[in-house]
Residue frames as qw, qx, qy, qz and C-alpha x, y, z in Angstrom:
[[0.000, 0.889, 0.458, 0.000, 0.00, 0.00, 0.00],
 [0.328, 0.644, -0.062, 0.689, 1.11, 3.54, -0.51],
 [0.315, -0.086, -0.530, 0.783, 2.11, 5.76, 2.39],
 [0.340, -0.496, -0.298, -0.741, -1.39, 6.75, 3.45],
 [0.037, -0.020, 0.745, -0.666, -2.67, 7.27, 6.97],
 [0.448, -0.403, -0.613, -0.512, -6.16, 5.94, 7.65],
 [0.299, -0.303, 0.499, -0.755, -8.01, 6.99, 10.81],
 [0.452, -0.201, -0.860, -0.120, -9.62, 3.96, 12.44],
 [0.427, -0.432, 0.172, -0.775, -12.55, 4.54, 14.76],
 [0.873, -0.241, 0.244, -0.347, -13.38, 0.95, 15.61],
 [0.225, 0.555, -0.798, -0.070, -10.80, -1.78, 15.87],
 [0.346, -0.044, 0.896, -0.274, -12.80, -4.58, 17.54],
 [0.508, 0.165, -0.439, -0.722, -14.66, -5.71, 14.43],
 [0.526, 0.039, 0.780, -0.338, -17.42, -8.25, 14.95],
 [0.235, 0.235, 0.864, 0.379, -19.27, -10.47, 12.48],
 [0.126, 0.752, 0.629, 0.150, -21.64, -8.32, 10.41],
 [0.221, -0.729, -0.086, 0.642, -19.94, -4.99, 11.14],
 [0.523, 0.775, 0.208, 0.289, -19.60, -2.29, 8.51],
 [0.535, -0.412, 0.072, 0.734, -16.28, -0.48, 8.25],
 [0.330, 0.900, 0.273, 0.074, -16.93, 2.96, 6.79],
 [0.573, -0.150, 0.138, 0.794, -13.90, 4.65, 5.27],
 [0.123, 0.765, 0.117, -0.621, -14.10, 8.33, 4.53],
 [0.693, 0.674, 0.220, 0.130, -14.42, 9.16, 0.87],
 [0.389, 0.824, -0.284, 0.299, -10.92, 9.88, -0.34],
 [0.724, -0.639, 0.259, 0.011, -9.34, 8.14, 2.67],
 [0.400, -0.429, 0.669, 0.455, -6.93, 6.60, 0.18],
 [0.325, 0.333, -0.554, -0.691, -6.91, 5.92, -3.56],
 [0.852, 0.084, 0.170, -0.487, -9.79, 3.62, -4.62],
 [0.732, 0.432, -0.524, -0.057, -7.30, 1.46, -6.51],
 [0.122, 0.399, -0.795, 0.441, -5.79, 0.53, -3.11],
 [0.703, -0.229, 0.218, -0.637, -9.11, -0.75, -1.71],
 [0.934, 0.076, -0.321, -0.136, -8.60, -4.38, -2.87],
 [0.531, 0.321, -0.615, 0.487, -5.22, -4.49, -1.12],
 [0.275, -0.361, 0.448, -0.771, -6.72, -2.98, 2.03],
 [0.854, -0.126, 0.004, -0.505, -9.51, -5.59, 2.03],
 [0.831, 0.212, -0.502, 0.114, -7.00, -8.39, 1.49],
 [0.263, 0.324, -0.628, 0.657, -5.03, -7.24, 4.53],
 [0.522, -0.287, 0.257, -0.761, -8.23, -6.81, 6.54],
 [0.894, -0.031, -0.352, -0.277, -9.09, -10.47, 5.91],
 [0.588, 0.202, -0.653, 0.433, -5.98, -11.42, 7.87],
 [0.084, -0.240, 0.489, -0.834, -7.25, -9.39, 10.83],
 [0.637, -0.088, 0.161, -0.749, -10.93, -10.38, 10.88],
 [0.234, -0.114, 0.965, -0.021, -10.54, -14.04, 9.93],
 [0.032, 0.343, 0.906, 0.246, -13.92, -15.70, 9.35],
 [0.093, 0.616, 0.481, -0.617, -15.96, -12.70, 10.50],
 [0.345, 0.625, 0.525, 0.463, -18.05, -11.00, 7.83],
 [0.185, -0.639, -0.124, 0.737, -17.15, -7.32, 7.58],
 [0.465, 0.742, 0.398, 0.272, -18.46, -4.97, 4.90],
 [0.400, -0.355, 0.075, 0.842, -16.13, -2.18, 3.78],
 [0.290, 0.845, 0.424, 0.146, -17.64, 1.01, 2.36],
 [0.403, -0.108, 0.047, 0.908, -15.70, 3.96, 1.08],
 [0.140, -0.284, -0.256, -0.913, -17.86, 7.06, 1.41],
 [0.499, -0.171, 0.234, -0.817, -21.44, 7.44, 2.63],
 [0.216, 0.023, 0.961, -0.170, -23.08, 4.33, 4.12],
 [0.536, 0.470, 0.373, -0.594, -26.38, 5.48, 2.59],
 [0.379, 0.494, -0.575, -0.531, -25.06, 4.34, -0.81],
 [0.178, -0.076, 0.980, -0.036, -25.83, 0.72, 0.13],
 [0.518, -0.120, -0.533, -0.659, -28.69, -0.97, -1.66],
 [0.770, -0.313, 0.213, -0.513, -31.35, -2.90, 0.24],
 [0.954, 0.143, -0.261, 0.021, -29.77, -6.14, -1.03],
 [0.434, 0.470, -0.532, 0.554, -26.39, -5.04, 0.41],
 [0.368, -0.450, 0.426, -0.693, -28.01, -4.27, 3.75],
 [0.929, -0.128, 0.006, -0.348, -29.80, -7.63, 3.79],
 [0.821, 0.301, -0.422, 0.238, -26.51, -9.41, 3.04],
 [0.195, 0.436, -0.555, 0.681, -25.00, -7.69, 6.08],
 [0.316, -0.343, -0.836, 0.288, -27.90, -8.85, 8.24],
 [0.120, 0.214, 0.246, -0.938, -29.73, -5.51, 8.33],
 [0.005, -0.456, -0.834, -0.311, -33.45, -5.90, 7.81],
 [0.220, -0.308, -0.051, -0.924, -36.10, -3.20, 7.65],
 [0.052, -0.301, -0.871, 0.385, -38.69, -3.41, 10.40]]
């Protein structure tokens, strides 16, 4: 990864968590490498990574993360 600092607000990621990165936190081309490294940290836990506004998720994305409308 390039020399980019990323502010982390939550480091105890649990299954089903969403990790929201600020838009422009680092170059979008680096996202696959970031996710690959994150897999080493979270193991089998399902973590969704979003760069930018969480409101960009579709209903299908939210359902996949275990979020259901009530």
